[in-house]
C-alpha positions as CSV (number, residue, x, y, z in Angstrom):
1,M,-16.7,-17.6,-10.5
2,A,-14.7,-19.3,-7.6
3,P,-14.9,-23.2,-7.0
4,T,-17.2,-24.7,-4.9
5,R,-16.2,-27.3,-2.2
6,D,-17.3,-30.1,-4.5
7,D,-15.2,-28.5,-7.4
8,R,-12.0,-28.0,-5.4
9,Q,-12.3,-31.7,-4.8
10,T,-12.5,-32.9,-8.0
11,D,-10.0,-30.3,-9.8
12,P,-7.3,-32.2,-11.2
13,M,-4.9,-29.4,-10.6
14,I,-5.9,-29.7,-6.9
15,V,-3.5,-32.5,-5.4
16,D,-4.3,-34.4,-2.5
17,G,-2.1,-33.9,0.4
18,D,-0.7,-37.5,0.7
19,A,0.5,-37.7,-3.2
20,S,4.2,-38.0,-3.5
21,S,6.0,-35.1,-4.9
22,T,6.6,-37.0,-8.2
23,E,2.7,-37.2,-8.5
24,R,2.1,-33.7,-7.7
25,R,4.5,-32.5,-10.2
26,L,3.0,-35.0,-12.9
27,M,-0.6,-34.0,-12.0
28,G,0.0,-30.1,-12.7
29,S,2.1,-30.5,-15.8
30,G,-0.2,-30.1,-19.1
31,P,0.7,-27.8,-21.9
32,G,-0.5,-24.8,-19.8
33,D,1.8,-25.5,-16.9
34,V,4.7,-25.8,-19.2
35,L,3.8,-22.7,-20.8
36,Q,3.9,-21.1,-17.0
37,L,7.3,-22.3,-16.7
38,I,8.7,-20.3,-20.1
39,R,6.7,-17.5,-19.3
40,R,8.2,-17.1,-15.9
41,G,11.9,-18.0,-16.8
42,E,11.7,-20.9,-14.7
43,A,12.4,-23.7,-17.2
44,T,13.2,-22.6,-21.0
45,T,14.7,-25.9,-22.4
46,R,13.3,-29.1,-22.7
47,R,15.8,-30.6,-20.2
48,E,15.1,-28.1,-17.8
49,I,11.4,-28.7,-18.3
50,Q,11.7,-32.2,-17.5
51,E,13.8,-31.6,-14.3
52,V,11.3,-29.2,-13.1
53,T,8.2,-31.2,-13.7
54,G,9.6,-35.0,-13.6
55,L,7.9,-35.7,-16.7
56,S,9.5,-38.0,-19.3
57,R,11.4,-37.2,-22.5
58,M,8.5,-37.8,-24.7
59,T,5.9,-36.2,-22.7
60,V,8.1,-32.9,-22.6
61,A,8.2,-33.3,-26.3
62,Q,4.8,-33.6,-27.0
63,R,4.1,-30.9,-24.4
64,V,6.5,-28.4,-26.0
65,D,5.6,-29.5,-29.8
66,A,1.8,-28.7,-29.0
67,L,3.0,-25.1,-27.7
68,L,4.8,-24.7,-30.6
69,S,2.0,-25.7,-33.2
70,A,-0.1,-23.3,-31.5
71,R,2.4,-20.6,-31.8
72,L,2.2,-19.8,-28.1
73,V,6.1,-20.5,-27.6
74,R,8.8,-20.1,-30.1
75,E,12.7,-21.6,-30.1
76,T,15.5,-19.2,-29.9
77,G,19.6,-19.5,-30.1
78,G,21.1,-22.4,-28.3
79,G,21.2,-22.1,-24.3
80,H,24.2,-23.3,-22.2
81,A,25.6,-26.3,-23.3
82,T,26.2,-28.9,-20.4
83,G,27.7,-31.5,-23.3
84,G,27.0,-32.0,-26.8
85,R,25.3,-29.5,-28.9
86,R,23.6,-26.2,-27.2
87,P,19.9,-26.8,-26.2
88,H,17.7,-24.5,-27.9
89,R,15.7,-22.1,-25.7
90,L,12.2,-21.7,-25.6
91,E,10.2,-18.2,-25.2
92,F,6.7,-17.0,-25.0
93,N,5.8,-15.7,-28.4
94,V,4.9,-12.2,-27.4
95,E,3.8,-11.5,-30.8
96,S,1.5,-14.1,-31.6
97,G,-1.3,-12.1,-30.9
98,V,-2.0,-8.1,-29.6
99,L,-4.1,-6.5,-27.1
100,L,-6.3,-3.5,-26.8
101,V,-6.2,-1.9,-23.4
102,A,-7.9,1.3,-22.2
103,T,-7.3,3.3,-18.8
104,V,-10.7,5.1,-18.3
105,D,-10.3,8.6,-15.9
106,T,-12.9,10.9,-15.0
107,T,-12.4,13.2,-17.8
108,H,-10.6,11.3,-20.4
109,S,-9.6,8.0,-21.3
110,R,-6.5,6.7,-23.0
111,T,-6.0,3.6,-25.4
112,A,-3.6,1.3,-26.6
113,L,-2.5,-1.6,-29.0
114,T,0.1,-3.8,-27.1
115,R,2.0,-7.0,-27.7
116,L,1.1,-9.7,-25.5
117,D,3.9,-8.8,-22.7
118,G,2.6,-5.3,-22.4
119,A,4.9,-3.3,-24.6
120,I,2.9,-0.5,-26.3
121,L,2.5,-0.2,-30.0
122,D,0.3,2.4,-30.4
123,T,-2.2,4.9,-28.2
124,D,-4.9,7.4,-28.6
125,R,-7.4,9.3,-26.6
126,I,-10.7,10.4,-26.2
127,D,-12.2,13.6,-24.0
128,V,-15.4,11.9,-22.7
129,A,-16.0,12.2,-19.0
130,V,-17.3,9.2,-16.7
131,L,-20.3,11.7,-16.0
132,D,-21.6,11.0,-19.6
133,G,-22.5,7.6,-18.6
134,P,-21.3,4.0,-19.8
135,S,-22.9,3.6,-22.8
136,V,-21.8,6.9,-24.2
137,L,-18.0,6.3,-22.8
138,L,-17.7,2.7,-24.3
139,T,-19.2,3.3,-27.3
140,R,-16.4,6.1,-27.9
141,L,-13.9,3.6,-26.6
142,A,-14.7,0.9,-29.1
143,E,-14.4,3.5,-32.1
144,S,-10.7,4.4,-30.6
145,F,-10.3,0.6,-30.7
146,T,-11.2,0.3,-34.2
147,R,-9.1,3.2,-35.0
148,L,-6.0,1.7,-33.6
149,L,-6.4,-1.6,-35.4
150,H,-6.9,0.3,-38.8
151,R,-3.5,2.2,-38.1
152,A,-1.9,-1.3,-37.6
153,D,-3.0,-1.6,-41.4
154,G,-3.7,-5.4,-40.8
155,E,-0.1,-6.6,-40.5
156,L,-0.1,-7.5,-36.6
157,A,-1.3,-11.0,-35.2
158,T,-4.8,-11.3,-34.1
159,L,-6.7,-9.5,-31.4
160,A,-6.4,-11.8,-28.3
161,G,-8.3,-10.0,-25.8
162,I,-9.2,-6.2,-24.2
163,G,-8.3,-5.2,-20.8
164,V,-10.3,-1.8,-19.5
165,S,-9.5,-0.1,-16.0
166,V,-12.2,2.4,-14.2
167,P,-11.7,5.0,-11.7
168,G,-13.6,2.8,-8.8
169,P,-14.2,-0.7,-7.2
170,V,-14.6,-3.5,-9.5
171,D,-16.0,-6.9,-8.0
172,P,-13.5,-9.5,-9.2
173,H,-16.3,-11.9,-9.3
174,T,-18.5,-10.4,-11.8
175,G,-16.0,-7.7,-13.7
176,R,-18.5,-5.1,-12.9
177,P,-18.2,-1.6,-11.2
178,S,-19.2,-2.0,-7.7
179,Q,-21.0,0.9,-6.4
180,P,-18.3,3.4,-7.5
181,P,-18.3,6.4,-5.5
182,I,-17.1,9.0,-8.2
183,M,-18.7,7.0,-11.3
184,P,-22.5,7.8,-11.0
185,G,-24.9,5.5,-13.5
186,W,-22.0,2.6,-13.7
187,D,-22.7,0.6,-10.8
188,A,-23.0,-3.3,-12.1
189,Y,-22.9,-1.7,-15.6
190,P,-21.7,-5.0,-18.1
191,I,-18.6,-3.6,-19.5
192,A,-17.3,-6.4,-20.8
193,E,-20.3,-7.4,-22.4
194,H,-20.9,-4.3,-24.0
195,L,-17.2,-4.6,-25.8
196,Q,-17.8,-7.8,-26.8
197,N,-20.9,-6.9,-29.0
198,T,-18.0,-5.4,-31.0
199,F,-15.1,-7.2,-30.4
200,D,-15.6,-11.1,-29.9
201,V,-12.8,-11.6,-27.5
202,P,-12.6,-11.8,-23.8
203,V,-12.4,-8.6,-22.1
204,F,-11.1,-8.1,-18.6
205,V,-11.9,-4.9,-16.3
206,E,-9.9,-3.9,-13.4
207,N,-9.5,-0.9,-10.7
208,D,-7.1,1.7,-12.1
209,A,-5.1,1.6,-9.3
210,D,-4.7,-1.8,-9.3
211,A,-3.7,-1.9,-12.8
212,M,-1.1,0.5,-12.4
213,A,0.1,-1.1,-9.1
214,F,0.5,-4.4,-11.5
215,G,2.2,-2.5,-14.3
216,E,4.7,-0.5,-12.1
217,Q,5.6,-4.1,-10.3
218,S,5.8,-6.4,-13.6
219,V,8.1,-3.5,-15.3
220,N,10.4,-2.0,-12.5
221,Y,10.0,-4.3,-9.1
222,P,9.4,-7.7,-10.6
223,E,11.3,-9.0,-7.6
224,S,9.1,-7.2,-5.1
225,R,6.3,-9.5,-3.5
226,S,4.7,-6.8,-1.9
227,L,4.1,-3.2,-3.3
228,C,1.5,-0.2,-2.8
229,F,0.5,2.0,-5.5
230,V,-1.0,5.1,-4.5
231,K,-2.9,7.3,-7.6
232,V,-3.6,10.7,-6.6
233,S,-5.6,12.3,-9.3
234,T,-9.5,13.6,-9.4
235,G,-9.9,10.8,-6.6
236,I,-7.7,8.6,-4.5
237,G,-7.0,5.1,-4.7
238,T,-4.5,2.3,-3.9
239,G,-3.3,-0.7,-5.9
240,M,-1.7,-3.6,-3.5
241,I,0.3,-6.4,-4.7
242,I,0.4,-9.2,-2.0
243,D,2.7,-12.2,-2.6
244,G,3.0,-11.3,-6.2
245,S,-0.4,-10.8,-7.1
246,V,-3.3,-7.9,-6.9
247,Y,-5.2,-8.0,-3.7
248,H,-9.0,-7.0,-4.5
249,G,-10.6,-7.8,-1.3
250,I,-13.7,-9.7,-0.9
251,D,-16.0,-7.6,-3.7
252,G,-13.3,-5.4,-5.1
253,G,-13.0,-2.5,-2.2
254,A,-9.4,-3.3,-1.2
255,G,-7.5,-0.1,-1.0
256,D,-10.3,2.3,-1.8
257,I,-8.3,4.8,0.9
258,G,-9.8,8.0,-0.9
259,H,-13.0,7.6,1.3
260,I,-11.4,7.4,4.6
261,R,-12.9,9.6,7.0
262,L,-10.2,12.4,8.6
263,A,-11.0,13.3,12.0
264,G,-11.6,17.5,12.1
265,E,-12.4,17.4,8.5
266,T,-15.8,18.3,6.9
267,A,-15.3,19.0,3.2
268,L,-18.3,17.3,1.3
269,C,-16.9,14.6,-0.9
270,Q,-18.3,13.4,-4.3
271,C,-19.4,10.2,-2.3
272,G,-21.7,12.2,-0.5
273,S,-20.1,11.7,2.9
274,Y,-18.0,14.3,4.7
275,G,-14.2,14.7,5.6
276,C,-13.1,12.0,3.0
277,L,-9.3,12.1,2.4
278,A,-10.3,12.9,-1.2
279,A,-12.2,15.6,-0.3
280,V,-9.3,17.2,1.1
281,A,-6.2,15.5,-0.6
282,S,-7.1,14.6,-4.2
283,G,-6.6,16.5,-7.3
284,R,-10.1,17.9,-7.0
285,A,-9.8,19.0,-3.9
286,V,-6.4,20.9,-4.8
287,A,-8.2,22.5,-7.6
288,Q,-10.8,23.7,-5.5
289,S,-8.5,25.4,-3.0
290,L,-6.6,27.2,-6.1
291,H,-9.9,28.1,-7.5
292,E,-10.5,29.9,-4.0
293,H,-7.5,31.6,-4.4
294,G,-8.6,33.1,-7.7
295,I,-6.4,30.8,-9.8
296,E,-8.1,28.8,-12.8
297,A,-8.0,25.3,-11.9
298,Q,-11.0,22.7,-12.2
299,S,-9.3,19.1,-11.8
300,G,-6.1,17.2,-10.9
301,T,-4.9,17.6,-14.7
302,D,-5.1,21.5,-14.1
303,V,-2.9,21.1,-10.9
304,K,-0.6,19.3,-12.7
305,R,0.0,21.9,-15.1
306,L,0.2,24.4,-12.6
307,I,2.9,22.4,-10.9
308,A,4.8,22.2,-14.3
309,E,4.8,25.9,-14.6
310,G,6.1,26.1,-11.0
311,N,3.1,28.0,-9.4
312,S,3.9,28.6,-6.2
313,D,0.3,27.8,-4.8
314,A,-0.1,25.0,-6.5
315,I,3.3,23.5,-5.2
316,R,2.1,24.1,-1.6
317,L,-1.4,23.0,-1.7
318,T,-0.1,19.5,-3.4
319,H,2.6,19.6,-0.5
320,A,-0.1,19.8,2.5
321,A,-2.5,17.3,0.1
322,G,0.6,14.9,0.4
323,S,1.0,15.1,4.2
324,R,-2.8,14.4,4.8
325,L,-2.5,11.3,2.4
326,G,0.8,10.4,4.6
327,E,-1.5,10.4,7.7
328,V,-3.6,7.5,6.1
329,M,-0.5,5.8,4.2
330,A,0.9,5.2,7.4
331,T,-1.9,2.7,8.4
332,V,-1.6,0.9,5.2
333,V,2.1,0.6,5.5
334,S,1.9,-0.7,9.0
335,M,-0.7,-3.1,8.1
336,V,0.8,-4.5,4.6
337,N,4.2,-3.5,5.4
338,P,5.3,-3.4,1.6
339,G,8.9,-2.9,0.3
340,V,7.7,-0.5,-2.3
341,L,5.3,2.3,-2.3
342,V,5.1,3.8,-5.7
343,V,3.0,7.3,-6.0
344,G,1.6,7.8,-9.5
345,G,-1.6,10.1,-11.0
346,D,-2.0,13.8,-12.0
347,L,-0.5,15.2,-8.5
348,A,2.3,12.8,-8.5
349,S,5.2,15.4,-7.9
350,S,8.2,16.0,-5.6
351,A,6.0,18.1,-3.5
352,L,3.4,15.5,-3.1
353,I,5.8,12.6,-2.1
354,G,7.6,15.3,0.0
355,G,4.3,15.9,2.0
356,I,3.7,12.0,1.9
357,R,7.1,11.5,3.5
358,E,6.8,14.4,6.1
359,S,3.8,12.3,7.8
360,L,4.1,9.1,6.7
361,Y,7.6,8.3,8.7
362,P,6.8,10.0,11.9
363,R,3.7,8.1,12.3
364,S,4.8,4.6,11.5
365,L,7.2,2.6,13.5
366,A,10.6,2.6,12.0
367,R,10.0,-1.1,11.7
368,A,7.6,-0.8,9.4
369,T,9.2,1.6,7.1
370,R,13.1,0.3,7.5
371,N,12.9,-1.3,4.5
372,L,10.2,0.8,2.4
373,D,11.3,2.3,-1.0
374,V,8.9,5.4,-1.3
375,R,9.2,6.9,-5.2
376,L,7.1,8.5,-8.0
377,S,5.9,6.1,-10.7
378,A,8.6,5.1,-13.5
379,L,6.0,4.5,-15.8
380,D,3.7,7.6,-15.4
381,A,0.2,7.3,-17.3
382,D,1.7,3.8,-19.2
383,A,1.6,1.9,-15.8
384,G,-2.3,1.3,-16.3
385,L,-2.0,0.2,-19.8
386,I,0.9,-2.0,-19.4
387,G,-0.8,-3.4,-16.1
388,L,-3.8,-4.1,-18.0
389,A,-2.2,-6.0,-20.7
390,R,-0.4,-8.2,-18.2
391,V,-3.8,-8.9,-16.4
392,A,-5.3,-9.8,-19.8
393,A,-2.2,-11.9,-20.7
394,D,-2.1,-13.6,-17.5
395,N,-6.1,-14.8,-17.8
396,L,-5.8,-15.6,-21.3
397,F,-2.5,-17.6,-21.3
398,S,-3.0,-19.1,-17.6
399,A,-2.3,-23.0,-17.0
400,S,-6.2,-24.1,-16.9
401,A,-6.7,-21.8,-20.2
402,I,-4.1,-23.3,-22.2
403,N,-4.8,-26.9,-20.9
404,A,-8.5,-26.6,-21.7
405,S,-7.6,-25.3,-25.4
406,V,-4.2,-27.0,-26.4
407,S,-4.0,-30.9,-26.6
408,G,-0.6,-32.1,-25.9
């Protein structure tokens, strides 16, 4: 829940504008704040922490010792010596716990066991459609999670949290689906609470494109402060990283470009409207067109297979879908001005990205695209799993969470 005006005025992490720089540093330098410096690589020795925070040597030692005792950080080989013996470097202990994550798609879901840094240790798959309803699908997810834990044979660290992504908007305040167009029966469903009945850990829920955007940015573009990820599968959605953080919008609807209506289009969309981008350029739309041409295809997964097999109709129709998508992305790029546009999902291919470029660049000002890097997802289906692990870890080990749980 967002803090009220009174909450903000009394929050010790919010410093009055008249405070000196030293006061500002000291007031935000609890164990959790020190952990953030270590996780981001901004300060990885006691001396560096001292210099960044302005804390005394004794206080820094207390903070670091508390983090070491909680197994949140560990010491590694010596760092750069400035005289005397080499200082020990500190790093986030990514093996102090594990995470369970799941990317829910329209026809199937992937689950994974990961380290705290998102490194995937094991995966599983369940073939349950979102149309089967939340209770059925989430029960199967819990069974898959249990299998992953059992396969780990008890040799791994404690389960720290769970992350789940869904193909629809998620209200960032409640963590529940917010009127998802292609997920009937899921609106406001308590996903986290359902899973917490089996696993007594925090559960974080994200939109699938947002999770994939964060995964790509974290692994492949850590220096990029502005990135757009467009997922083209059964539906179409965009995840946006702005100033290094996922942008959700006021109620989780940011980036839901699949339901922008195109002039002159009359195709019926799954949301009930006519002429939506998803109705003419999604995997489902391309599959329908292929079916009309006598080619067996029902979903984006089928289109992906046909493209891999070199089917000329699938390639041609996917290129045309990319061209329509590029028309909409031209507006997104002009408004957000990202440094990277990553294309992923079942239809992600040279045919799709070629179509996007074909219409994106002519419809955008040269200034909006002169520094734009347009490319296919490097992580593919793993992008969402890795992004969810990073979302869960960032929440579980935020400065405020650690300051509240670790004394030092």
